[in-house]
C-alpha positions in Angstrom: 31.9 101.8 -18.1 29.4 103.3 -20.5 28.2 106.8 -20.0 25.4 107.0 -17.3 22.4 109.1 -18.3 21.0 111.0 -15.3 17.7 112.9 -15.1 17.1 115.4 -12.3 13.7 115.5 -10.8 13.1 118.8 -9.0 14.5 122.2 -10.0 14.8 124.3 -6.9 17.7 126.7 -6.4 19.9 124.0 -4.9 19.5 121.7 -8.0 20.1 124.6 -10.4 23.1 126.0 -8.6 24.9 122.9 -7.4 23.5 119.6 -8.7 23.1 120.4 -12.4 26.6 122.0 -12.8 28.3 119.1 -10.9 26.5 116.4 -12.9 27.5 118.2 -16.1 31.1 118.3 -15.2 31.5 114.8 -13.8 33.2 112.1 -16.0 31.1 109.1 -17.0 27.8 111.1 -16.4 25.6 112.7 -18.9 22.8 115.1 -17.8 20.1 113.7 -20.0 17.1 115.7 -18.8 15.3 117.7 -16.1 11.8 117.3 -14.7 9.5 119.6 -12.8 5.9 120.9 -12.8 7.3 124.4 -13.4 7.3 124.7 -17.2 9.4 127.9 -17.2 12.2 126.3 -15.1 12.1 123.1 -17.2 12.4 125.1 -20.5 15.2 127.3 -19.1 17.3 124.4 -17.7 16.8 122.3 -20.8 18.1 125.1 -23.0 21.0 125.9 -20.7 22.2 122.4 -20.3 21.2 121.1 -23.7 19.1 118.3 -22.4 15.5 117.0 -22.4 12.9 118.8 -20.3 9.8 117.1 -18.9 6.8 118.5 -17.1 5.2 115.0 -17.1 7.2 112.6 -14.8 5.8 109.6 -16.7 7.6 110.7 -19.8 10.9 110.8 -17.9 10.3 107.5 -16.2 9.4 105.6 -19.4 12.3 107.0 -21.3 14.8 104.3 -22.3 17.6 106.9 -22.3 17.3 107.5 -18.5 19.5 105.2 -16.4 19.4 107.2 -13.1 16.9 109.6 -11.5 18.4 112.2 -9.2 15.6 113.3 -6.8 16.0 116.9 -5.7 12.5 117.7 -4.4 11.5 118.5 -0.8 12.1 115.8 1.7 8.5 114.9 2.1 8.2 114.0 -1.5 11.2 111.7 -1.7 9.5 108.4 -0.7 6.8 108.4 -3.4 9.1 109.7 -6.1 11.9 107.3 -5.3 9.4 104.4 -5.2 8.0 105.4 -8.6 11.5 105.6 -10.1 12.6 102.3 -8.8 9.4 100.6 -10.0 10.0 102.1 -13.4 13.4 100.4 -13.6 15.6 103.4 -12.7 18.4 103.7 -10.3 17.8 106.4 -7.7 20.2 109.0 -6.3 18.4 111.0 -3.7 19.0 114.2 -1.8 19.5 113.7 1.9 17.7 112.5 3.9 16.1 109.7 1.8 12.9 110.0 3.9 11.8 111.3 7.3 10.4 107.9 8.2 12.4 104.9 9.3 9.6 102.6 8.0 9.6 104.4 4.6 13.4 104.2 4.3 13.3 100.5 5.1 10.7 100.0 2.3 12.8 101.8 -0.3 15.9 100.0 0.6 14.1 96.7 0.4 12.5 97.6 -2.9 15.8 98.7 -4.5 17.4 95.4 -3.4 14.5 93.4 -4.8 14.6 95.2 -8.1 18.4 95.2 -8.3 18.6 99.0 -8.4 21.2 101.3 -6.8 19.9 103.6 -4.1 22.1 106.4 -2.7 21.7 109.2 -0.2 23.4 112.5 -1.1 25.5 113.5 1.9 28.0 115.3 -0.4 30.5 116.3 2.3 31.4 112.7 3.1 33.3 112.5 -0.2 35.3 115.7 0.2 39.0 115.5 1.1 38.3 117.5 4.3 36.1 114.7 5.7 38.7 112.1 4.7 41.2 114.1 6.8 38.9 114.0 9.8 38.6 110.2 9.3 42.3 109.9 9.2 42.7 111.7 12.5 40.2 109.3 14.1 41.8 106.2 12.5 45.3 107.3 13.6 44.3 108.2 17.2 45.0 105.9 20.1 41.5 106.5 21.4 38.9 109.3 20.8 37.6 110.6 24.1 34.7 112.7 22.8 33.5 114.7 19.8 31.4 117.8 19.4 29.6 118.3 16.1 27.5 121.4 15.4 25.6 122.7 12.4 23.4 125.7 12.6 22.3 128.3 10.0 20.6 131.7 10.1 16.9 132.0 9.3 16.3 131.7 5.6 14.7 134.6 3.7 12.8 132.1 1.5 12.5 128.9 3.6 10.0 127.2 1.2 9.2 123.6 2.2 11.5 124.0 5.3 8.6 125.6 7.1 6.0 123.0 6.0 5.6 120.0 8.4 3.9 118.0 5.8 7.0 118.1 3.6 9.3 117.2 6.6 10.4 120.8 7.2 12.3 121.9 10.3 15.9 121.8 11.6 15.9 118.1 12.5 15.6 116.7 9.0 17.2 119.6 7.1 20.2 120.1 9.4 20.6 117.4 12.1 21.0 114.7 9.5 24.5 116.1 8.8 26.2 115.6 12.2 24.4 112.2 12.7 25.7 111.0 9.4 29.2 112.3 10.1 29.4 110.5 13.4 28.1 107.2 12.1 30.7 107.4 9.3 33.6 108.2 11.7 32.7 105.3 14.0 30.9 103.0 11.5 31.9 99.7 13.1 30.5 100.7 16.5 27.1 100.4 18.1 25.5 103.6 19.1 23.1 104.6 22.0 21.2 107.8 22.4 21.7 109.0 26.0 19.8 112.2 25.6 17.9 114.2 22.9 15.6 117.2 22.6 13.9 118.7 19.6 12.6 122.2 20.2 10.0 124.3 18.4 10.0 128.1 19.0 6.6 129.6 19.8 4.8 130.6 16.6 6.6 128.1 14.4 5.0 125.1 12.7 8.3 123.1 12.6 11.2 122.5 15.0 14.0 125.0 14.9 16.7 123.5 17.1 17.9 120.5 19.0 20.7 118.5 20.6 21.6 115.0 21.4 24.2 113.0 23.4 25.4 109.7 22.0 27.6 106.9 23.3 29.4 104.6 21.0 30.4 101.0 22.0 34.1 101.9 21.8 33.6 104.5 24.6 33.3 107.7 22.5 30.8 110.2 23.7 29.4 112.6 21.1 27.5 115.8 21.5 25.5 117.0 18.6 23.8 120.4 18.2 21.8 121.8 15.3 19.5 124.7 14.5 17.9 127.1 12.1 17.6 130.8 13.0 21.0 130.9 14.8 24.4 132.3 14.0 26.2 130.1 11.5 28.2 127.1 12.9 29.5 124.2 10.9 32.2 122.2 12.7 33.7 119.1 14.2 35.9 119.1 17.3 37.6 115.8 18.3 39.3 115.2 21.6 41.6 112.2 21.8 43.9 110.6 24.4 46.9 111.7 22.3 45.7 114.9 20.7 42.8 117.0 19.4 41.5 118.2 16.1 39.2 121.0 14.9 37.9 121.9 11.4 35.3 124.3 10.2 32.8 124.3 7.3 32.7 120.6 7.2 29.2 120.1 5.8 28.4 123.1 3.6 31.1 124.9 1.6 31.4 127.7 -0.8 33.0 127.0 -4.2 36.8 127.0 -3.9 36.9 126.6 -0.2 40.2 125.4 1.2 39.9 123.6 4.6 42.0 124.4 7.6 42.8 122.0 10.4 43.8 123.0 13.9 45.7 120.1 15.5 47.0 119.9 19.0 49.4 117.2 20.3 49.4 115.5 23.7 50.7 118.6 25.4 48.5 121.1 23.7 51.0 122.4 21.2 49.0 123.6 18.2 49.8 123.4 14.5 47.8 124.5 11.5 47.4 122.3 8.4 45.8 123.5 5.1 43.7 121.0 3.2 42.9 120.3 -0.4 40.3 122.2 -2.4 37.7 120.1 -4.2 34.1 120.3 -5.4 32.2 118.0 -3.0 29.2 117.4 -5.3 31.5 116.2 -8.0 33.4 114.1 -5.5 30.1 112.5 -4.5 29.0 111.8 -8.0 32.3 110.2 -8.8 31.8 107.9 -5.8 28.2 107.2 -6.9 29.5 106.1 -10.4 31.7 103.6 -8.6 28.7 102.0 -6.9 27.0 101.3 -10.2 27.4 97.6 -11.2 29.2 96.9 -8.0 26.8 94.8 -5.7 29.1 95.0 -2.7 29.3 98.8 -2.7 25.6 99.1 -3.4 24.8 96.8 -0.4 27.2 98.9 1.8 25.3 102.1 0.7 22.0 100.5 1.6 23.3 99.5 5.1 24.6 103.0 5.6 21.2 104.5 4.7 19.4 102.2 7.1 21.9 103.0 9.9 21.5 106.7 9.5 17.7 106.4 9.4 17.7 104.2 12.5 19.8 106.7 14.5 17.5 109.6 13.5 14.5 107.5 14.5 16.1 106.9 17.9 16.8 110.6 18.4 13.2 111.4 17.5 11.7 108.8 19.8 14.1 109.2 22.8 
């Protein structure tokens, strides 16, 4: 496969600290340029990464050198930017979630299919060896009885768009999308029903700050999800099966060099500790995305996964 040229649209701290380094160190990808309205950020990143810098998105979108646009803007801007990029003939890799509207997600998926462009949603943790180990426990289990999945973070000093309802701020879209995507991946062949959900907004806030949901999968698995911003840090999956149980921490967000640990109990409750493999989950994700390019079957699977995730979020919101 020829080298894929990727341009990053949006230069917040996440893009600078995680996305740009990972793209630059992934085989078969070349960071061709960056785009933002912030001229200083564009100039600094273009110099640091030896790439083009655009403050005018049209220049990026009309460049024949750009194959893929990676969208790293606030969630509320994803729809219009992804639409522009696809219509300009570019493949789109987008930060999670693709949009905060099931209807908008459906439109983008349909457009990407019509134009023959790859569309991905960047749930980086799905590609780390830690999550593959979680999947192996599920696949090897006789029957999973239930799963508890929590992700909560302390209040951010500089929340930015996360406090802006017009940009899809709040805990639901920023945090809850992780446990929902995890469960759908673990039980991807199953139908899912929302038995209960609540999305809460603390007095004085403009956006929601916590929530929880109970799901039932068609194979009998019950799942409890909980998420929040402005709480003590939690980031975990706890599986309870007929023939054993499994717990692991820091599933979704990881510091560089993090080595996972798995607490596994057998049928009688005897516990063993297993140490997992270190890996850079953003590089793992980009390697997977490269494999989707020029592979219609994989591209179609990714579209279906995007729609499934958006549908579940829609069901939780509208319960």
